[in-house]
RODO-2510 file (C-alpha; in nm, 4 decimals, decimal comma):
residues 500
     n   res          X          Y          Z
     1     m     2,8780    -3,6634     6,5032
     2     s     2,5250    -3,8005     6,5230
     3     e     2,2845    -3,6248     6,7665
     4     v     2,1999    -3,8140     7,0993
     5     p     1,8245    -3,9212     7,0945
     6     q     1,6137    -3,7170     7,3361
     7     h     1,5181    -4,0098     7,5587
     8     r     1,8961    -4,0787     7,6150
     9     v     1,9339    -3,7190     7,7360
    10     l     1,6530    -3,7513     7,9636
    11     q     1,7634    -4,0908     8,0913
    12     r     2,1194    -3,9409     8,1601
    13     w     1,9658    -3,6545     8,3415
    14     w     1,7567    -3,8869     8,5373
    15     q     2,0551    -4,0951     8,6458
    16     a     2,2678    -3,7999     8,7344
    17     h     2,0411    -3,5752     8,9042
    18     v     1,7550    -3,7962     9,0457
    19     i     1,8909    -4,1426     9,1070
    20     g     2,2331    -4,0128     9,2084
    21     s     2,0797    -3,7811     9,4776
    22     v     1,9115    -4,0863     9,6562
    23     d     2,1107    -4,2607     9,9363
    24     h     2,0261    -4,6097     9,8405
    25     v     2,1855    -4,7883    10,1366
    26     a     2,0098    -4,5666    10,4001
    27     v     1,6709    -4,6152    10,2282
    28     i     1,7105    -4,9876    10,2037
    29     d     1,8263    -4,9946    10,5911
    30     t     1,5248    -4,8018    10,6878
    31     v     1,2755    -5,0074    10,4739
    32     h     1,4325    -5,3463    10,6247
    33     d     1,3924    -5,2020    10,9799
    34     d     1,0191    -5,1308    10,9337
    35     a     0,9500    -5,4531    10,7250
    36     g     1,0130    -5,7171    11,0026
    37     w     0,8496    -5,8787    11,2971
    38     s     0,9096    -5,7550    11,6446
    39     g     0,7514    -5,7146    11,9869
    40     r     0,6619    -5,3483    11,9214
    41     y     0,4961    -5,4408    11,5845
    42     l     0,2849    -5,7057    11,7450
    43     f     0,1766    -5,4762    12,0198
    44     m     0,0839    -5,2005    11,7638
    45     i    -0,1067    -5,4218    11,5484
    46     a    -0,3257    -5,5392    11,8446
    47     m    -0,3792    -5,1928    11,9634
    48     s    -0,4617    -5,0563    11,6060
    49     a    -0,6899    -5,3464    11,5611
    50     g    -0,8807    -5,2874    11,8937
    51     i    -0,9227    -4,9197    11,8222
    52     a    -1,0372    -4,9869    11,4579
    53     i    -1,3127    -5,2334    11,5517
    54     l    -1,4429    -5,0319    11,8337
    55     g    -1,4657    -4,7263    11,6000
    56     l    -1,6430    -4,9358    11,3280
    57     l    -1,8913    -5,0674    11,5907
    58     l    -1,9654    -4,7199    11,7303
    59     s    -1,9626    -4,5761    11,3613
    60     s    -1,7032    -4,3125    11,4625
    61     p    -1,4797    -4,1986    11,1785
    62     a    -1,2491    -4,0130    11,4216
    63     v    -1,1835    -4,3355    11,6203
    64     v    -1,1237    -4,5292    11,2886
    65     i    -0,8749    -4,2688    11,1673
    66     g    -0,6884    -4,3007    11,5024
    67     a    -0,6433    -4,6698    11,4275
    68     m    -0,5205    -4,5984    11,0741
    69     l    -0,2499    -4,3562    11,2220
    70     i    -0,0963    -4,6146    11,4600
    71     s    -0,1164    -4,9114    11,2322
    72     p     0,2334    -5,0579    11,1474
    73     l     0,1218    -5,2451    10,8436
    74     m     0,2621    -5,0083    10,5929
    75     g     0,6097    -5,1082    10,6920
    76     p     0,5987    -5,4659    10,5651
    77     i     0,4044    -5,3800    10,2639
    78     i     0,6565    -5,1236    10,1559
    79     g     0,9352    -5,3637    10,2421
    80     l     0,7877    -5,6226    10,0246
    81     g     0,7673    -5,3745     9,7277
    82     f     1,1270    -5,2901     9,7643
    83     a     1,2178    -5,6567     9,7994
    84     v     1,0340    -5,7338     9,4771
    85     a     1,2150    -5,4559     9,3087
    86     t     1,5526    -5,5807     9,4029
    87     v     1,4475    -5,9635     9,3727
    88     d     1,5706    -6,0081     9,7430
    89     s     1,4010    -6,3495     9,8198
    90     r     1,5061    -6,3401    10,1926
    91     q     1,3458    -5,9915    10,2375
    92     i     1,0321    -6,0919    10,0432
    93     r     0,9884    -6,4002    10,2867
    94     r     1,0610    -6,1719    10,5927
    95     a     0,8078    -5,9142    10,4859
    96     l     0,5448    -6,1523    10,3850
    97     a     0,5799    -6,3337    10,7094
    98     a     0,5282    -6,0163    10,9127
    99     l     0,2368    -5,9030    10,6954
   100     v     0,0506    -6,2449    10,7017
   101     a     0,1157    -6,2833    11,0910
   102     g     0,0058    -5,9124    11,1648
   103     s    -0,2976    -5,9506    10,9540
   104     l    -0,4232    -6,2724    11,1248
   105     i    -0,3480    -6,1345    11,4695
   106     a    -0,5483    -5,8415    11,3720
   107     v    -0,8475    -6,0357    11,2434
   108     l    -0,8576    -6,2729    11,5246
   109     f    -0,8352    -6,0012    11,7963
   110     c    -1,1134    -5,8082    11,6356
   111     a    -1,3191    -6,1209    11,6006
   112     a    -1,2729    -6,1738    11,9807
   113     i    -1,3783    -5,8259    12,0696
   114     v    -1,6924    -5,8576    11,8506
   115     l    -1,7936    -6,1834    12,0065
   116     v    -1,8018    -6,0315    12,3664
   117     s    -1,9674    -5,7042    12,2337
   118     p    -2,3226    -5,6346    12,2886
   119     l    -2,3230    -5,4400    11,9640
   120     q    -2,2907    -5,6507    11,6531
   121     n    -2,4956    -5,4367    11,3955
   122     v    -2,3354    -5,3617    11,0568
   123     t    -2,2932    -5,0008    11,0986
   124     s    -2,2397    -4,7468    10,8073
   125     e    -1,8548    -4,7324    10,8827
   126     l    -1,8543    -5,1379    10,8552
   127     a    -2,0779    -5,1363    10,5453
   128     a    -1,8536    -4,8849    10,3650
   129     r    -1,5692    -5,1207    10,3672
   130     t    -1,7631    -5,4328    10,2099
   131     r    -1,8051    -5,3172     9,8672
   132     p    -1,4708    -5,2208     9,7041
   133     n    -1,4572    -5,0821     9,3567
   134     l    -1,2106    -4,9455     9,1055
   135     f    -1,1980    -4,6104     9,2839
   136     d    -1,0585    -4,7971     9,5817
   137     l    -0,7704    -4,9251     9,3449
   138     a    -0,7011    -4,5898     9,2366
   139     v    -0,6914    -4,4452     9,5838
   140     a    -0,4426    -4,7130     9,6850
   141     l    -0,2230    -4,6640     9,3781
   142     f    -0,2002    -4,2820     9,4296
   143     s    -0,1304    -4,3157     9,8060
   144     a     0,1236    -4,5905     9,7264
   145     l     0,3030    -4,3607     9,5118
   146     a     0,3157    -4,0965     9,7440
   147     g     0,4273    -4,3214    10,0238
   148     s     0,6962    -4,4689     9,8119
   149     y     0,8241    -4,1391     9,7125
   150     a     0,8109    -4,0173    10,0802
   151     t     1,0166    -4,3270    10,1961
   152     i     1,2846    -4,2769     9,9372
   153     r     1,3042    -3,8901     9,9795
   154     g     1,2788    -3,9135    10,3432
   155     r     0,9585    -3,7075    10,3731
   156     a     0,8215    -3,8912    10,6904
   157     g     0,5367    -3,6606    10,7484
   158     t     0,3767    -3,7660    10,4181
   159     i     0,3485    -4,1227    10,5524
   160     v     0,0695    -3,9996    10,7972
   161     g    -0,1602    -3,8997    10,5230
   162     v    -0,0921    -4,2063    10,3238
   163     a    -0,1701    -4,4187    10,6261
   164     i    -0,5178    -4,2490    10,6311
   165     a    -0,5776    -4,2594    10,2609
   166     t    -0,4978    -4,6464    10,2236
   167     a    -0,6893    -4,7515    10,5418
   168     l    -0,5261    -5,0801    10,5870
   169     m    -0,6502    -5,1662    10,9292
   170     p    -1,0262    -5,0949    10,9087
   171     p    -1,0657    -5,3492    10,6413
   172     l    -0,8926    -5,6077    10,8443
   173     a    -1,1190    -5,5282    11,1495
   174     t    -1,4222    -5,5459    10,9256
   175     v    -1,2952    -5,9130    10,8131
   176     g    -1,2796    -5,9972    11,1788
   177     f    -1,6313    -5,8649    11,2358
   178     g    -1,7576    -6,0782    10,9458
   179     l    -1,5713    -6,3812    11,0899
   180     a    -1,7244    -6,3290    11,4447
   181     t    -2,0768    -6,2716    11,2999
   182     w    -2,0399    -6,5479    11,0437
   183     n    -2,1309    -6,2924    10,7646
   184     g    -1,9866    -6,3965    10,4487
   185     t    -2,0815    -6,0724    10,2512
   186     v    -1,8953    -5,8685    10,5049
   187     f    -1,5976    -6,1117    10,5369
   188     f    -1,5149    -6,1336    10,1726
   189     g    -1,6079    -5,7874    10,0665
   190     a    -1,3768    -5,6399    10,3388
   191     l    -1,1037    -5,9065    10,2513
   192     l    -1,1090    -5,8133     9,8801
   193     l    -1,0600    -5,4325     9,9923
   194     f    -0,7567    -5,5307    10,2112
   195     v    -0,5950    -5,7435     9,9374
   196     t    -0,6556    -5,4603     9,6887
   197     n    -0,4853    -5,2234     9,9066
   198     f    -0,1880    -5,4209    10,0115
   199     v    -0,1104    -5,5694     9,6575
   200     t    -0,1517    -5,2173     9,5033
   201     i     0,0852    -5,0588     9,7511
   202     a     0,3411    -5,3298     9,7288
   203     l     0,3525    -5,3210     9,3485
   204     a     0,3464    -4,9422     9,3291
   205     a     0,6330    -4,9349     9,5747
   206     a     0,8120    -5,1800     9,3544
   207     v     0,7672    -4,9669     9,0501
   208     m     0,8804    -4,6503     9,2455
   209     a     1,1935    -4,8357     9,3755
   210     r     1,3039    -4,9298     9,0223
   211     l     1,2492    -4,5767     8,8858
   212     y     1,4769    -4,4480     9,1542
   213     g     1,7440    -4,6839     9,0869
   214     f     1,7072    -4,9764     9,3243
   215     g     1,7711    -5,3148     9,1477
   216     q     1,9905    -5,1768     8,8745
   217     s     2,1779    -5,4954     8,8752
   218     l     1,8894    -5,6916     8,7343
   219     s     1,8949    -5,8263     8,3914
   220     p     1,6572    -5,7080     8,1080
   221     n     1,4737    -6,0337     8,1295
   222     q     1,4234    -5,9940     8,5043
   223     t     1,2944    -5,6275     8,4360
   224     a     1,0507    -5,7462     8,1766
   225     v     0,9146    -6,0215     8,4075
   226     q     0,8570    -5,7629     8,6705
   227     l     0,6750    -5,5351     8,4271
   228     i     0,4561    -5,8307     8,3091
   229     v     0,3774    -5,9340     8,6701
   230     v     0,2793    -5,5651     8,7680
   231     i     0,0552    -5,5142     8,4605
   232     a    -0,1127    -5,8660     8,4956
   233     t    -0,1774    -5,8000     8,8706
   234     f    -0,3226    -5,4538     8,8115
   235     a    -0,5500    -5,5902     8,5335
   236     a    -0,6518    -5,8855     8,7432
   237     l    -0,7652    -5,6521     9,0356
   238     a    -0,9189    -5,3915     8,8020
   239     v    -1,1619    -5,6165     8,6336
   240     p    -1,3803    -5,7214     8,9381
   241     l    -1,3330    -5,3882     9,0981
   242     g    -1,4505    -5,2231     8,7819
   243     v    -1,7662    -5,4561     8,7585
   244     a    -1,8291    -5,3547     9,1257
   245     l    -1,8128    -4,9936     9,0365
   246     r    -2,0492    -5,0299     8,7561
   247     k    -2,3011    -5,2071     8,9716
   248     i    -2,2720    -4,9271     9,2439
   249     a    -2,3333    -4,6761     8,9722
   250     w    -2,6222    -4,8572     8,8346
   251     e    -2,7878    -4,9005     9,1721
   252     g    -2,7586    -4,5356     9,2292
   253     l    -2,9444    -4,4609     8,9050
   254     a    -3,2028    -4,7394     8,9727
   255     g    -3,2726    -4,5854     9,3115
   256     r    -3,3488    -4,2452     9,1595
   257     q    -3,5586    -4,4212     8,8974
   258     a    -3,7503    -4,6220     9,1590
   259     r    -3,8321    -4,3106     9,3588
   260     s    -3,9403    -4,1241     9,0375
   261     a    -4,1671    -4,4313     8,9259
   262     v    -4,3410    -4,4219     9,2829
   263     a    -4,3646    -4,0462     9,2973
   264     d    -4,5276    -4,0080     8,9532
   265     v    -4,8195    -4,2376     9,0373
   266     f    -4,9526    -3,9786     9,2846
   267     d    -5,0171    -3,6087     9,2444
   268     g    -4,8074    -3,3325     9,3647
   269     k    -4,9496    -3,3125     9,7205
   270     a    -4,8234    -3,6621     9,7927
   271     r    -4,4872    -3,7232     9,9571
   272     i    -4,2724    -4,0399     9,9813
   273     s    -4,2019    -4,0762    10,3517
   274     q    -3,9588    -4,3771    10,2985
   275     i    -3,8425    -4,6101    10,0224
   276     d    -3,6309    -4,9155    10,0625
   277     i    -3,4809    -5,1132     9,7646
   278     d    -3,3378    -5,4696     9,7721
   279     f    -3,1222    -5,5077     9,4752
   280     n    -3,0372    -5,8676     9,5561
   281     a    -3,3938    -5,9930     9,5392
   282     v    -3,5174    -6,1587     9,2062
   283     p    -3,6960    -5,9519     9,0935
   284     i    -3,5796    -5,6307     9,2616
   285     r    -3,7964    -5,5546     9,5774
   286     i    -3,9183    -5,1917     9,6196
   287     v    -4,1140    -5,1020     9,9452
   288     a    -4,2358    -4,7464     9,9807
   289     t    -4,4389    -4,5528    10,2324
   290     v    -4,6338    -4,2649    10,0725
   291     l    -4,8464    -3,9888    10,2554
   292     t    -5,1194    -3,8972    10,0019
   293     p    -5,4568    -3,7176    10,0146
   294     r    -5,5979    -3,9836     9,7706
   295     y    -5,5534    -4,3604     9,7805
   296     r    -5,4717    -4,5319     9,4583
   297     a    -5,5643    -4,8988     9,4212
   298     d    -5,3375    -4,9606     9,1172
   299     a    -5,0285    -4,7610     9,2345
   300     e    -4,8143    -5,0717     9,2707
   301     r    -4,8923    -5,1930     8,9316
   302     i    -4,8259    -4,8570     8,7669
   303     a    -4,5033    -4,8131     8,9613
   304     a    -4,3720    -5,1445     8,8729
   305     a    -4,4350    -5,0828     8,4973
   306     a    -4,2619    -4,7420     8,5051
   307     f    -3,9502    -4,8849     8,6713
   308     l    -3,9342    -5,1589     8,4197
   309     k    -3,9450    -4,9104     8,1304
   310     d    -3,6756    -4,6787     8,3045
   311     a    -3,4487    -4,9306     8,4566
   312     g    -3,4945    -5,2209     8,2135
   313     r    -3,5339    -5,4690     8,5145
   314     p    -3,8513    -5,6081     8,6549
   315     a    -3,9450    -5,5172     9,0233
   316     r    -4,2019    -5,6193     9,2856
   317     v    -4,3419    -5,2932     9,4319
   318     q    -4,5099    -5,2710     9,7648
   319     i    -4,6570    -4,9162     9,8611
   320     e    -4,8099    -4,8499    10,1981
   321     q    -5,0525    -4,5430    10,1513
   322     y    -5,1394    -4,3213    10,4394
   323     r    -5,4116    -4,0739    10,3641
   324     v    -5,3317    -3,7231    10,5092
   325     g    -5,4945    -3,3831    10,5090
   326     t    -5,8663    -3,4765    10,4860
   327     g    -5,9685    -3,5358    10,8439
   328     s    -5,9073    -3,8317    11,0860
   329     g    -6,2086    -4,0302    10,9903
   330     a    -6,1373    -4,0137    10,6119
   331     a    -5,7791    -4,1238    10,6940
   332     e    -5,8993    -4,4345    10,8775
   333     n    -6,1334    -4,5141    10,6078
   334     a    -5,8712    -4,4818    10,3393
   335     a    -5,6206    -4,7085    10,5410
   336     l    -5,8973    -4,9611    10,5691
   337     q    -5,9606    -4,9709    10,1971
   338     a    -5,5898    -5,0001    10,1344
   339     a    -5,5529    -5,2979    10,3557
   340     q    -5,8517    -5,4578    10,1981
   341     a    -5,7260    -5,4123     9,8581
   342     r    -5,4035    -5,5739     9,9449
   343     g    -5,5517    -5,8343    10,1667
   344     t    -5,3136    -5,7602    10,4388
   345     a    -5,3416    -5,6114    10,8018
   346     s    -5,4384    -5,2492    10,8569
   347     p    -5,1643    -4,9872    10,8660
   348     a    -5,2042    -4,9645    11,2439
   349     d    -5,1494    -5,3180    11,2756
   350     a    -4,8636    -5,3265    11,0511
   351     a    -4,7116    -5,0343    11,2548
   352     a    -4,7676    -5,2236    11,5756
   353     d    -4,6019    -5,5362    11,4337
   354     a    -4,2978    -5,3343    11,2963
   355     l    -4,2639    -5,1802    11,6544
   356     a    -4,2793    -5,5232    11,8060
   357     d    -4,0152    -5,6504    11,5822
   358     r    -3,7873    -5,3542    11,6419
   359     l    -3,8133    -5,3837    12,0220
   360     a    -3,7615    -5,7384    12,0116
   361     l    -3,4246    -5,6835    11,8209
   362     v    -3,3202    -5,4033    12,0617
   363     a    -3,4190    -5,5977    12,3730
   364     g    -3,2747    -5,9338    12,2626
   365     v    -3,6038    -6,1246    12,2962
   366     s    -3,8515    -6,2863    12,0638
   367     p    -4,1475    -6,0723    11,9283
   368     d    -4,3817    -6,2936    12,1307
   369     a    -4,2285    -6,1483    12,4487
   370     i    -4,3447    -5,7900    12,3527
   371     t    -4,6694    -5,6504    12,5076
   372     i    -4,8474    -5,4287    12,2720
   373     d    -5,1583    -5,2182    12,3698
   374     r    -5,2962    -5,1131    12,0363
   375     e    -5,5776    -4,9045    12,1820
   376     h    -5,3581    -4,6894    12,3880
   377     r    -5,0465    -4,7153    12,1617
   378     r    -4,8281    -4,8522    12,4255
   379     a    -4,5434    -5,1142    12,3990
   380     r    -4,3727    -5,2960    12,6904
   381     v    -4,0677    -5,5500    12,6942
   382     a    -3,8327    -5,6719    12,9518
   383     a    -3,4845    -5,6642    12,8059
   384     a    -3,2531    -5,9627    12,8269
   385     a    -2,9163    -5,9154    12,9954
   386     l    -2,6522    -5,7709    12,7610
   387     p    -2,2870    -5,8226    12,8717
   388     g    -2,1252    -5,5066    13,0096
   389     a    -2,4589    -5,3184    12,9569
   390     s    -2,5440    -5,0307    13,2176
   391     l    -2,8630    -4,8626    13,3014
   392     a    -2,7566    -4,5848    13,0709
   393     t    -2,7281    -4,8381    12,7853
   394     y    -3,0819    -4,9744    12,8366
   395     r    -3,2264    -4,6227    12,8728
   396     a    -3,0523    -4,5297    12,5436
   397     l    -3,2078    -4,8311    12,3723
   398     e    -3,5512    -4,7363    12,4905
   399     q    -3,5124    -4,3764    12,3672
   400     r    -3,3937    -4,4935    12,0212
   401     a    -3,6900    -4,7366    11,9867
   402     a    -3,9327    -4,4584    12,0893
   403     a    -3,7610    -4,2029    11,8456
   404     n    -3,8396    -4,4526    11,5552
   405     t    -4,2033    -4,4833    11,6393
   406     p    -4,3626    -4,1501    11,6998
   407     g    -4,7079    -4,1530    11,8699
   408     w    -4,6247    -4,4765    12,0675
   409     e    -4,5244    -4,5063    12,4405
   410     v    -4,2409    -4,7365    12,4757
   411     y    -4,1409    -4,9070    12,8006
   412     l    -3,8239    -5,0994    12,8144
   413     v    -3,7723    -5,2737    13,1563
   414     p    -3,4011    -5,3385    13,2195
   415     p    -3,2577    -5,6258    13,4029
   416     a    -3,1770    -5,5165    13,7673
   417     v    -2,8206    -5,4249    13,7075
   418     p    -2,6639    -5,2262    13,9891
   419     p    -2,6895    -4,8437    13,9510
   420     g    -2,3324    -4,8234    14,0611
   421     a    -2,1311    -4,5210    14,1682
   422     v    -2,2186    -4,1715    14,1067
   423     p    -1,9341    -3,9326    13,9678
   424     f    -1,9381    -3,5889    14,0907
   425     d    -1,8420    -3,2602    13,9093
   426     g    -1,7507    -3,0202    14,1935
   427     e    -2,0325    -3,0814    14,4465
   428     s    -2,2822    -3,1719    14,1710
   429     p    -2,3704    -3,5254    14,0830
   430     d    -2,3319    -3,6494    13,7308
   431     a    -2,6772    -3,5714    13,5689
   432     q    -2,6642    -3,8561    13,3286
   433     t    -2,5986    -4,1210    13,5926
   434     i    -2,8799    -3,9713    13,8076
   435     a    -3,1296    -3,9751    13,5271
   436     a    -3,0364    -4,3374    13,4367
   437     a    -3,0933    -4,4228    13,8045
   438     i    -3,4313    -4,2576    13,8109
   439     w    -3,5452    -4,4131    13,4915
   440     g    -3,4416    -4,7520    13,6132
   441     a    -3,6126    -4,7210    13,9396
   442     r    -3,9292    -4,6245    13,7671
   443     r    -3,9111    -4,9148    13,5205
   444     l    -3,8299    -5,1835    13,7831
   445     g    -4,0387    -5,0358    14,0535
   446     l    -3,7559    -5,0259    14,3098
   447     g    -3,6130    -4,7881    14,5524
   448     i    -3,2627    -4,6757    14,5804
   449     a    -3,0272    -4,6808    14,8899
   450     v    -2,7508    -4,4225    14,8767
   451     s    -2,4123    -4,4676    15,0546
   452     g    -2,1177    -4,2549    15,0695
   453     p    -2,0152    -3,9104    15,2367
   454     a    -2,3000    -3,7619    15,4205
   455     a    -2,3168    -3,4126    15,2219
   456     r    -2,2803    -3,5677    14,8709
   457     a    -2,5094    -3,8704    14,9563
   458     n    -2,7794    -3,6247    15,1035
   459     t    -2,7655    -3,4308    14,7761
   460     v    -2,8280    -3,7462    14,5685
   461     v    -3,1079    -3,8508    14,8066
   462     d    -3,2802    -3,5187    14,7595
   463     e    -3,2566    -3,5376    14,3741
   464     l    -3,3922    -3,8831    14,3753
   465     t    -3,6765    -3,8039    14,6287
   466     n    -3,7722    -3,4800    14,4129
   467     a    -3,8189    -3,7224    14,1213
   468     g    -4,0567    -3,9351    14,3053
   469     i    -3,8157    -4,2207    14,3812
   470     a    -3,8048    -4,3895    14,7147
   471     a    -3,4613    -4,3057    14,8316
   472     s    -3,2789    -4,3460    15,1603
   473     r    -2,9192    -4,3243    15,3287
   474     s    -2,7628    -4,6531    15,3722
   475     g    -2,3996    -4,5881    15,5173
   476     g    -2,0961    -4,4226    15,4625
   477     g    -1,7973    -4,4700    15,2406
   478     s    -1,5521    -4,2776    15,0260
   479     a    -1,7729    -4,2583    14,7114
   480     v    -2,1350    -4,2229    14,6538
   481     t    -2,2913    -4,5688    14,5596
   482     l    -2,6365    -4,6609    14,4706
   483     e    -2,8100    -4,9852    14,5464
   484     w    -3,1621    -5,1197    14,4743
   485     t    -3,4053    -5,1680    14,7554
   486     v    -3,7656    -5,2744    14,7548
   487     a    -3,9767    -4,9544    14,7297
   488     p    -4,1993    -4,8806    15,0296
   489     p    -4,5689    -4,9194    15,0237
   490     a    -4,7925    -4,6156    14,9447
   491     g    -4,8182    -4,3833    15,2465
   492     l    -4,4551    -4,4384    15,3721
   493     t    -4,2089    -4,1666    15,3306
   494     p    -3,8598    -4,2593    15,1979
   495     s    -3,6963    -4,1865    15,5291
   496     s    -3,9494    -4,4164    15,7125
   497     a    -3,9153    -4,6956    15,4697
   498     p    -3,7017    -4,9932    15,6055
   499     l    -3,3856    -5,0740    15,4267
   500     q    -3,3398    -5,3840    15,2231
***
């Protein structure tokens, strides 16, 4: 009697103890229930998309994770994988229809939110989903294997972790952002990440389904075709993602080489304050700000040569040198020499121009609308109206602009948006609302009329008056509400000023 080959023994054991322990009918019923289109599916897609795009705009990882948890997209994708494994054309069409329709709704809903949002900057959370690479494919593959196993074995709790790891909704939300802002880089980068995730999950689910005995009635030829399709698809995804990973790795190395090339030009007492690298420029553009005790007229040429030697790529280097540690007069002379050597404006003028550009972006106006007092280092701008923005929003924008330009006084004058209601915590008014009202009154040169219950309204009037704001009572009501008034002329007390 001949000995049974080892692989036959393993195959029989797998059939008896693994495949035989799976309730195939129950699993297929569960997968089919989750793979189709329904009112609940539509509602959860919209809610997940809305949470995702708001989390991305706010750059809040916690909010983005919340969107991942409630997204129902895993159902149609897993269903598509099982339908491919069993070559069920009806279920393939059903799962694809649910996936495509849900994806389109998510993208359009997110685009609509972005269009009405005053925040349309590419945040770090958005940027993180625009450059997929080979590691993203690996994450999707491992997560898909875990998700498929959990589906087959009834380990529902594992799906939560899989939903977070694969992150299907955030890339779709990023696609919507790219569509709304007409940003092709964001749109196509996020779309590639989503396609990578859903194709990998579907194919991995198909492989796991076959391993666990789904589709046993298929012929060897059908099985071979499935294997070829899986391998070819993974290869087609892996090549561009591998190239992207290699580019990201090179840019990381080149960034360190650029910093080293700039630092080596100066002595050990110099410090690089900031360095920005544009890898898309031809040649690569390196802009650095260096604080140094001694100005080097040839710094840019030496740094460019060093970068070419280390990275093997040419670069155009621009170094702003600020002399420190040798007295204010010497610092000014060194700055002037640096400006003359480059034939550009002085560093003070460059700083003022940069502040004007930053304020113009924040306030939504042109740089020509910015008033710059270079002598006293002050900047003033009247902000354009932003849909839905409150006084607190404009105050935060001014604080952000001032924080990025130390040594300058920044005055952002908001539109005369209503101060609105004042929430109370017990008997104390909300400090942030009061602070925003005081700031707005100072910027606009207006007084404030306070209406509401006598005790609470008087408390608010006292706080405003103590801050130097012309505040007065204007009536009753169930809630404390603030309204703008014309500030009284000098010499009038707030209580004697006429209400407007």
